[in-house]
C-alpha positions as CSV (number, residue, x, y, z in Angstrom):
1,M,0.0,0.0,-0.2
2,I,1.2,3.6,-0.9
3,Q,1.3,6.1,2.0
4,A,1.5,9.8,1.9
5,V,5.0,10.9,0.9
6,N,6.8,13.2,3.2
7,S,7.3,16.2,1.1
8,G,11.0,17.4,1.8
9,R,10.5,17.5,5.6
10,R,13.7,16.9,7.6
11,H,13.7,14.6,10.6
12,Q,16.2,13.9,13.5
13,P,17.7,10.6,12.7
14,A,17.5,7.7,15.4
15,A,18.5,4.2,16.2
16,A,17.5,1.8,18.8
17,C,18.2,-1.7,19.9
18,P,19.0,-4.0,22.7
19,H,22.8,-3.4,23.3
20,H,23.9,0.0,23.6
21,A,27.3,-0.6,21.5
22,A,25.2,-1.6,18.6
23,S,22.8,1.7,19.1
24,R,25.9,3.7,19.2
25,V,27.4,2.2,15.9
26,G,23.9,2.9,14.2
27,A,23.8,6.5,15.4
28,D,27.4,7.0,14.0
29,V,26.2,5.7,10.7
30,L,23.3,8.1,10.6
31,Q,25.6,10.9,12.0
32,A,28.1,10.4,9.1
33,G,25.2,10.8,6.6
34,G,24.1,7.0,6.2
35,N,20.4,6.1,5.8
36,A,18.2,3.9,7.8
37,V,19.3,0.7,5.8
38,D,23.0,1.5,6.4
39,A,22.4,1.9,9.9
40,V,20.5,-1.3,10.5
41,V,23.1,-3.4,8.7
42,A,25.8,-1.9,11.1
43,M,23.7,-2.5,14.1
44,N,22.6,-6.0,13.2
45,A,26.5,-7.0,12.5
46,M,27.3,-5.5,15.9
47,L,24.5,-7.3,17.6
48,S,25.9,-10.5,16.1
49,V,29.0,-10.2,18.2
50,V,27.7,-8.6,21.4
51,Y,24.4,-10.3,21.8
52,P,25.6,-13.9,20.3
53,H,23.0,-15.7,22.3
54,M,20.2,-14.1,20.4
55,C,21.2,-13.3,16.9
56,G,24.3,-14.0,14.4
57,L,25.3,-14.5,10.8
58,G,23.7,-18.0,11.0
59,G,20.2,-16.8,11.6
60,D,17.3,-15.3,9.7
61,T,16.0,-11.8,9.3
62,F,12.9,-10.0,8.3
63,I,12.9,-6.3,7.3
64,L,10.2,-3.8,6.8
65,H,11.6,-0.8,5.0
66,Y,9.6,2.5,4.4
67,S,10.8,4.9,1.6
68,A,9.8,8.4,2.1
69,A,10.6,9.0,-1.6
70,D,7.7,7.1,-2.9
71,G,5.7,6.5,0.3
72,Q,6.0,2.6,0.0
73,V,6.4,-0.2,2.6
74,R,8.2,-3.1,1.4
75,G,9.4,-6.3,3.1
76,I,12.3,-8.3,2.8
77,N,12.0,-12.0,3.9
78,G,15.3,-13.0,5.0
79,S,14.2,-16.6,6.1
80,G,16.0,-19.7,4.9
81,P,14.4,-23.0,3.8
82,A,14.9,-26.4,5.0
83,P,17.8,-28.3,3.4
84,A,17.0,-30.4,0.3
85,L,17.9,-33.5,2.4
86,A,15.6,-32.5,5.3
87,S,12.6,-34.8,4.5
88,R,10.3,-36.3,7.2
89,D,11.6,-39.7,6.0
90,A,15.3,-38.6,6.7
91,F,14.3,-37.9,10.4
92,R,12.4,-41.1,10.9
93,A,15.2,-43.2,9.2
94,R,17.3,-41.7,12.2
95,G,14.6,-43.2,14.6
96,L,13.4,-39.5,15.5
97,D,9.5,-38.6,15.8
98,A,10.5,-34.9,16.1
99,I,13.1,-32.6,15.0
100,P,15.9,-32.1,17.7
101,A,16.3,-28.9,19.2
102,R,20.1,-28.7,19.2
103,G,23.1,-30.0,17.0
104,P,23.3,-29.9,13.3
105,L,19.9,-31.7,12.3
106,P,17.6,-28.6,13.0
107,V,19.8,-26.2,10.9
108,T,18.1,-24.4,8.1
109,V,19.7,-22.1,5.5
110,P,20.7,-18.9,7.2
111,G,19.1,-15.7,5.6
112,T,20.5,-13.0,7.4
113,V,23.6,-12.1,5.1
114,G,21.6,-12.3,2.1
115,A,19.0,-10.0,3.6
116,W,21.7,-7.3,4.3
117,D,23.0,-7.6,0.9
118,E,19.7,-7.4,-0.8
119,A,18.5,-4.2,1.2
120,L,21.8,-2.6,0.7
121,R,21.9,-3.3,-3.1
122,R,18.4,-1.4,-3.3
123,F,18.2,1.2,-0.8
124,G,21.9,1.4,0.8
125,S,24.3,4.1,0.4
126,R,27.3,2.7,2.1
127,P,29.5,-0.4,1.1
128,L,28.8,-3.6,3.3
129,A,32.7,-3.5,4.3
130,E,32.3,-0.1,6.0
131,L,29.3,-1.1,7.8
132,L,30.7,-4.5,8.9
133,A,34.0,-2.8,10.3
134,P,32.8,-1.9,13.8
135,A,31.6,-5.6,14.4
136,E,34.6,-7.0,13.1
137,Q,36.7,-5.0,15.4
138,A,34.4,-5.9,18.3
139,A,34.9,-9.5,17.6
140,R,38.7,-9.4,17.1
141,N,39.5,-7.1,20.0
142,G,36.8,-8.2,22.3
143,F,34.1,-6.3,24.3
144,E,33.0,-6.6,28.0
145,I,30.2,-9.1,28.7
146,T,27.0,-7.8,30.3
147,A,25.1,-9.5,33.2
148,K,22.5,-10.5,30.8
149,L,25.0,-12.2,28.5
150,E,26.7,-13.7,31.6
151,S,23.3,-15.2,32.8
152,W,22.6,-16.6,29.3
153,I,25.9,-18.2,29.0
154,D,25.5,-19.8,32.5
155,I,22.2,-21.1,31.6
156,S,23.0,-22.5,28.4
157,S,26.5,-24.0,29.5
158,P,25.3,-27.7,29.7
159,E,24.5,-27.4,25.7
160,L,27.6,-25.2,24.8
161,T,29.8,-28.4,24.3
162,D,31.2,-27.3,20.7
163,P,34.8,-26.8,21.2
164,L,35.0,-23.4,19.7
165,L,32.2,-22.2,22.1
166,R,34.0,-23.7,25.1
167,R,37.1,-21.9,24.1
168,N,35.6,-18.4,23.5
169,F,32.8,-18.4,26.2
170,F,34.4,-20.2,29.1
171,D,37.6,-19.4,31.1
172,A,40.6,-21.7,31.5
173,A,39.1,-23.4,34.2
174,G,35.9,-24.3,32.4
175,R,33.8,-21.7,34.1
176,P,31.3,-19.7,32.0
177,L,32.7,-16.0,31.6
178,A,31.4,-13.5,34.0
179,A,30.0,-10.0,33.6
180,G,33.3,-7.7,32.9
181,A,35.2,-10.2,31.3
182,V,36.3,-9.6,27.8
183,L,34.8,-11.9,25.0
184,R,36.9,-12.3,22.0
185,Q,35.7,-14.1,18.9
186,P,38.6,-14.3,16.4
187,E,36.7,-16.9,14.2
188,V,33.7,-14.5,13.7
189,A,36.2,-11.7,13.0
190,A,37.8,-13.7,10.4
191,T,34.4,-14.4,8.7
192,L,33.3,-10.8,9.0
193,R,36.6,-9.8,7.6
194,R,36.0,-12.4,4.8
195,L,32.6,-10.8,4.0
196,M,34.2,-7.4,3.9
197,D,36.7,-8.4,1.5
198,H,34.8,-10.7,-0.8
199,G,31.1,-9.6,-0.5
200,A,28.1,-11.2,0.9
201,R,27.9,-14.0,-1.6
202,D,30.9,-15.7,0.0
203,F,28.7,-16.7,2.7
204,Y,26.7,-18.7,0.2
205,D,29.0,-20.0,-2.6
206,G,32.4,-19.0,-1.4
207,G,35.0,-19.9,1.2
208,I,32.5,-19.3,4.2
209,A,29.9,-21.8,2.5
210,E,32.8,-24.2,2.1
211,Q,33.5,-24.0,5.9
212,I,29.9,-24.4,6.9
213,D,29.4,-27.3,4.5
214,A,32.5,-29.2,5.7
215,A,31.3,-28.9,9.6
216,V,27.7,-29.9,9.0
217,R,28.6,-33.1,6.6
218,A,31.2,-34.3,9.3
219,A,28.5,-34.2,12.0
220,D,25.9,-36.0,9.8
221,G,23.7,-32.8,9.5
222,L,21.6,-32.1,6.3
223,L,22.6,-28.6,5.2
224,R,24.9,-28.5,2.1
225,R,26.8,-25.8,0.1
226,E,24.1,-26.4,-2.7
227,D,21.3,-25.3,-0.2
228,L,23.4,-22.2,0.5
229,A,24.2,-21.3,-3.2
230,R,20.5,-21.4,-4.1
231,Y,19.4,-19.4,-1.3
232,A,18.0,-15.7,-2.1
233,P,16.0,-13.6,0.0
234,R,12.4,-12.2,-1.2
235,W,10.8,-9.0,-1.4
236,D,7.2,-9.5,0.2
237,T,4.3,-7.2,0.3
238,P,3.7,-6.4,4.0
239,L,0.2,-6.9,5.4
240,S,-1.8,-4.0,7.1
241,M,-5.0,-3.0,8.6
242,S,-6.7,0.0,9.9
243,Y,-6.9,0.0,13.8
244,R,-8.1,3.0,15.7
245,G,-7.0,5.6,13.2
246,L,-3.5,4.1,12.3
247,E,-2.7,1.9,9.5
248,V,-0.5,-0.9,10.8
249,F,2.1,-2.7,8.9
250,V,3.7,-6.3,9.6
251,T,5.8,-8.7,7.9
252,A,4.0,-11.3,5.7
253,P,3.7,-15.0,6.2
254,N,5.9,-17.2,6.9
255,S,6.3,-14.7,9.5
256,Q,3.6,-14.4,12.3
257,G,3.0,-10.9,11.8
258,I,-0.7,-11.4,10.9
259,T,-1.1,-12.7,14.6
260,A,-0.6,-9.2,15.9
261,L,-3.2,-7.9,13.2
262,M,-5.5,-10.5,14.3
263,M,-5.2,-9.5,17.9
264,L,-6.0,-6.0,17.0
265,N,-9.1,-7.2,14.9
266,A,-10.3,-9.0,17.9
267,L,-9.7,-6.1,20.4
268,A,-11.8,-3.8,18.2
269,A,-14.6,-6.4,17.9
270,M,-14.5,-6.5,21.8
271,D,-14.4,-2.6,21.7
272,A,-11.5,-2.9,24.1
273,S,-10.4,0.7,23.4
274,Q,-12.7,1.6,26.4
275,H,-10.4,0.0,28.8
276,A,-7.1,1.8,29.8
277,P,-4.0,-0.2,28.9
278,G,-3.0,-2.1,32.2
279,S,-6.3,-2.3,33.6
280,A,-7.7,-5.7,34.4
281,D,-10.4,-5.3,31.8
282,H,-7.8,-4.5,29.1
283,I,-5.6,-7.3,30.3
284,E,-8.5,-10.0,30.0
285,A,-9.3,-8.5,26.4
286,L,-5.7,-9.0,25.6
287,V,-5.6,-12.5,26.8
288,R,-9.0,-13.4,24.8
289,A,-7.5,-11.8,21.7
290,K,-4.4,-13.7,21.8
291,R,-6.1,-17.0,22.3
292,V,-8.3,-16.8,19.3
293,A,-5.6,-15.2,17.0
294,F,-3.1,-18.0,18.0
295,A,-5.7,-20.6,17.1
296,D,-5.7,-19.3,13.5
297,R,-2.0,-18.6,13.4
298,D,-1.2,-22.4,14.2
299,R,-3.7,-23.4,11.5
300,Y,-2.8,-21.1,8.6
301,V,0.4,-19.7,8.9
302,T,3.5,-21.3,7.3
303,D,5.3,-21.1,4.0
304,P,2.9,-19.4,1.6
305,D,4.1,-21.4,-1.3
306,H,2.9,-24.4,0.4
307,L,-0.2,-23.2,2.1
308,E,-1.5,-19.6,1.5
309,A,-3.3,-18.2,4.5
310,P,-6.9,-16.6,3.7
311,V,-5.7,-13.0,4.8
312,E,-8.7,-11.2,4.0
313,Q,-11.1,-13.8,6.0
314,L,-8.7,-14.0,8.9
315,L,-8.7,-10.0,9.2
316,S,-12.4,-9.6,8.7
317,R,-14.7,-8.4,11.5
318,E,-17.1,-11.1,11.1
319,H,-14.4,-13.8,11.4
320,A,-13.2,-12.1,14.6
321,H,-16.8,-12.2,16.0
322,E,-17.0,-15.8,15.2
323,L,-14.0,-16.6,17.0
324,L,-14.7,-14.8,20.1
325,A,-18.0,-16.9,20.2
326,I,-15.7,-20.2,20.5
327,P,-15.7,-21.2,24.2
328,E,-12.5,-20.8,25.9
329,S,-12.0,-24.5,26.6
330,A,-12.3,-25.4,22.8
331,L,-9.2,-23.1,22.1
332,D,-5.8,-25.0,21.7
333,P,-3.2,-23.6,23.9
334,G,-0.7,-23.5,21.0
335,R,2.7,-25.0,20.6
336,S,5.8,-24.1,22.4
337,S,8.3,-22.1,20.4
338,G,11.2,-21.1,22.9
339,G,13.5,-18.7,21.1
340,D,15.6,-15.7,21.6
341,T,15.7,-12.7,19.1
342,I,16.8,-9.2,18.8
343,Y,14.6,-6.2,17.3
344,L,16.4,-3.0,16.0
345,C,14.9,0.0,14.3
346,A,16.4,3.1,12.6
347,S,15.0,6.3,10.8
348,D,17.1,8.8,9.0
349,A,16.9,12.4,8.0
350,E,15.0,12.1,4.8
351,G,12.2,10.1,6.8
352,N,13.0,6.6,5.5
353,A,12.9,4.0,8.2
354,C,13.7,0.2,8.7
355,S,12.0,-2.2,11.4
356,V,14.2,-5.2,11.7
357,I,13.9,-8.6,13.6
358,Q,16.7,-11.0,13.6
359,S,17.4,-14.5,15.4
360,I,19.0,-17.8,15.7
361,F,15.7,-19.2,17.5
362,F,16.9,-20.9,20.8
363,G,19.2,-19.2,23.0
364,F,22.6,-19.9,21.1
365,G,20.6,-21.4,18.5
366,S,21.4,-24.9,17.5
367,A,24.7,-24.9,19.7
368,F,26.4,-26.2,16.6
369,V,29.3,-24.1,14.9
370,G,30.0,-24.0,11.2
371,G,33.5,-25.1,11.7
372,D,36.4,-22.6,11.2
373,S,33.7,-19.9,9.9
374,G,32.8,-19.4,13.6
375,V,29.1,-19.0,12.6
376,L,26.8,-20.3,15.3
377,L,23.9,-21.9,13.1
378,Q,20.2,-21.3,13.9
379,N,17.8,-24.3,14.9
380,R,14.9,-22.9,13.0
381,G,14.2,-26.2,11.6
382,H,12.9,-27.4,15.3
383,Y,9.9,-25.5,14.5
384,F,8.8,-27.8,11.7
385,S,6.5,-30.7,12.5
386,L,7.1,-34.5,11.4
387,E,3.1,-34.9,11.3
388,E,1.7,-35.6,7.9
389,D,-1.2,-33.4,8.2
390,H,0.4,-30.5,10.0
391,P,0.1,-27.3,8.1
392,N,3.7,-26.6,9.0
393,R,5.0,-30.1,8.4
394,L,8.6,-30.5,7.2
395,E,9.3,-30.5,3.4
396,P,12.6,-30.0,1.7
397,G,13.0,-26.3,0.5
398,K,10.0,-25.2,2.8
399,R,10.3,-22.2,5.1
400,T,8.9,-22.7,8.5
401,L,6.3,-20.7,10.4
402,H,8.3,-18.0,12.0
403,T,7.7,-16.2,15.2
404,L,9.7,-13.3,14.0
405,M,7.8,-10.1,13.1
406,A,8.4,-6.6,12.7
407,C,6.0,-3.5,12.8
408,M,5.3,0.1,11.5
409,A,2.2,2.1,12.0
410,F,1.2,5.2,10.0
411,E,-1.1,8.2,10.5
412,G,-0.9,9.6,6.7
413,D,2.8,9.8,7.2
414,L,5.1,7.4,9.2
415,R,4.6,7.7,12.9
416,L,5.8,4.4,14.7
417,V,8.6,2.1,14.0
418,F,8.4,-0.7,16.4
419,G,8.9,-4.4,17.4
420,T,10.2,-6.8,20.0
421,M,12.1,-9.9,20.7
422,G,10.2,-12.7,22.6
423,A,9.1,-15.8,20.5
424,D,5.6,-16.3,20.6
425,G,5.2,-13.4,22.9
426,Q,6.2,-10.8,19.9
427,A,2.6,-10.4,19.0
428,Q,1.5,-9.8,22.6
429,T,4.2,-7.2,23.3
430,N,3.7,-5.5,20.1
431,V,0.0,-4.9,20.6
432,Q,0.6,-3.8,24.1
433,V,3.3,-1.2,23.0
434,L,1.0,0.1,20.2
435,E,-1.9,0.4,22.7
436,H,0.0,2.5,25.0
437,H,1.2,4.7,22.2
438,L,-2.5,5.1,21.3
439,A,-2.9,6.2,24.8
440,G,-0.6,9.1,24.4
441,E,2.6,7.8,25.6
442,S,6.2,8.3,24.3
443,P,8.1,5.5,22.8
444,Q,10.1,5.2,26.0
445,E,7.0,5.3,28.1
446,A,5.3,2.7,26.0
447,V,8.2,0.2,26.1
448,D,8.6,0.8,29.9
449,A,5.1,0.0,30.8
450,P,4.5,-3.1,32.7
451,R,3.3,-6.1,30.5
452,I,1.8,-9.3,30.5
453,L,2.6,-12.6,28.5
454,H,0.0,-15.2,28.3
455,G,1.3,-18.7,27.7
456,R,4.7,-20.0,27.3
457,F,8.2,-18.6,27.0
458,Y,10.3,-21.7,27.8
459,P,9.0,-25.0,26.2
460,D,8.2,-26.5,29.5
461,D,6.2,-23.6,30.8
462,D,2.3,-24.0,31.3
463,P,0.7,-22.9,28.1
464,T,-2.2,-21.3,30.1
465,V,-0.1,-19.3,32.6
466,L,-0.7,-15.5,32.6
467,N,2.7,-14.0,33.5
468,V,2.2,-10.3,34.8
469,E,5.0,-7.8,35.9
470,E,4.5,-6.7,39.5
471,R,4.7,-3.3,38.5
472,M,1.2,-3.6,36.9
473,G,0.0,-2.8,40.5
474,A,-1.3,-4.8,43.5
475,D,-5.1,-3.8,42.9
476,V,-5.0,-5.0,39.0
477,I,-3.2,-8.2,39.9
478,A,-5.7,-8.8,42.9
479,E,-8.6,-8.4,40.4
480,L,-7.1,-10.7,37.8
481,A,-6.9,-13.2,40.5
482,A,-10.4,-12.7,41.5
483,R,-11.6,-13.4,38.1
484,G,-9.8,-16.7,38.1
485,Q,-6.8,-15.6,35.9
486,E,-4.2,-17.0,38.6
487,P,-1.5,-14.6,37.6
488,N,2.1,-15.5,37.8
489,V,3.7,-12.4,39.2
490,L,7.2,-11.4,37.8
491,P,9.2,-8.8,39.9
492,G,10.7,-5.6,38.0
493,Y,11.4,-5.7,34.4
494,D,11.3,-9.1,33.1
495,E,13.2,-10.3,30.0
496,R,10.8,-12.9,29.3
497,L,8.2,-10.2,28.2
498,G,10.4,-8.9,25.4
499,H,12.9,-6.4,24.5
500,A,10.7,-3.7,22.7
501,H,12.3,-0.6,21.0
502,A,10.3,2.1,19.0
503,I,10.8,5.3,17.3
504,E,8.2,7.9,16.7
505,L,8.6,10.3,13.8
506,R,6.4,13.4,14.8
507,P,4.8,15.9,12.3
508,D,7.2,18.8,13.3
509,G,10.2,16.6,12.2
510,S,11.3,15.9,15.5
511,T,11.8,12.3,16.4
512,L,11.3,10.3,20.0
513,A,12.8,6.9,20.7
514,G,12.6,4.3,23.2
515,S,14.7,1.2,24.2
516,D,13.7,-1.4,26.5
517,P,15.1,-1.5,30.3
518,R,14.6,-5.2,30.0
519,S,17.6,-5.2,27.7
520,D,21.1,-3.7,27.5
521,G,20.0,-1.3,24.9
522,A,19.8,2.3,24.1
523,A,17.8,4.7,22.0
524,I,19.8,7.5,20.4
525,V,18.2,10.5,18.7
526,V,20.9,12.2,16.7
527,A,20.9,15.9,17.0
């Protein structure tokens, strides 16, 4: 859909993401005259180094790009397919009735580097080598581990058995590196240097691809160099709908972005805008909207080349009313996804913007490294089903349903660029951030606000649990309990409820930005 074109208005550039060092890199690119695409590529590369538990070169990426020159929102689907050898029979022949979560078998083609290359080719203004340089230096020279990264290394330590991971993330005594220790990743630095010298295609049909192929073959995995060589990201038409005076855009399937739109549609059908965000009434409406939206997500959202979701039907008000009439007990609680992700966003002086979501799925992905490349490969294949009649069943060359989603909202011109990490919780958190924005809150206030998460974060969590941050208030929590919700109260700012970040482009050309205190991030508006 074409939006109103910003006619020559200058804006304050901004960058926001879950690690302050990456936000700084993005702001520096914007300060030097780079555009929003340049900034997010540099930021994402830096996050691949400083947040290696959540993202990296071995993962997938979805990008929403808004061009102020023509007023158009475009999407890049940088998710990779299952390898050609990844058939259901291949797993059954190994005696498996489900795809493992770790190791070489759940590895799918990494789409991130291809997505960067495609975005820069069409809309970038700086060379890839320049944008990767800060990340290469950080990987080579090292950076100080934060308390959050320390916690993730410690939690994941039993699964981090790869020799390279043991060498880089543990000390000489075999203890996980602690906060304040310097983490160096020389193999990742070498791969970034190779991309700087030879270009992005080296990842898919050059020396980096050879290293990944050799490592996966040796471990009896299924990914091959031929899978990498065939890969190309796709330009998608984002999905959108009107909600309370805004046009909200999300990434298209196989992204779960439509889930947030279905939640908004259900909230509108329930007239939930009469309730203030954070009230018990609004929380109950959110939970109900989530339940009905996820029932349709798990029924219809997968690779559209294999099953095309009936978008018009799913986003109709009539369908929302039909779903809301279904008894709670008849709704499936949904499958678990686990997963760790990063969200980042940037806008430039011309009013262009990027909303980007990137992940290696679980914390530290597959925990399998692509040999000398140092690339920690994603385990996105774990999300496929081996059931014959499942809409998201595994097939060679198929892209799985993706929890990754990115968002933008317009009021004529672009108003809000936003998103979050959080696996299945992404749709819930994005809706809550948008509701707080519509209540008149700034981006920082909207991402600071206490949140809820209905359902699992970790695979073993209760699928019906209602997580509520304690800051929601004792009265609200007591009211939820009185209504039978049985809230699980979380102290402070809980990371499981997402790392949300947002940028607001205001009509006067000023910019506001917010970064989630649940992360190590920063939001920087360039003066």
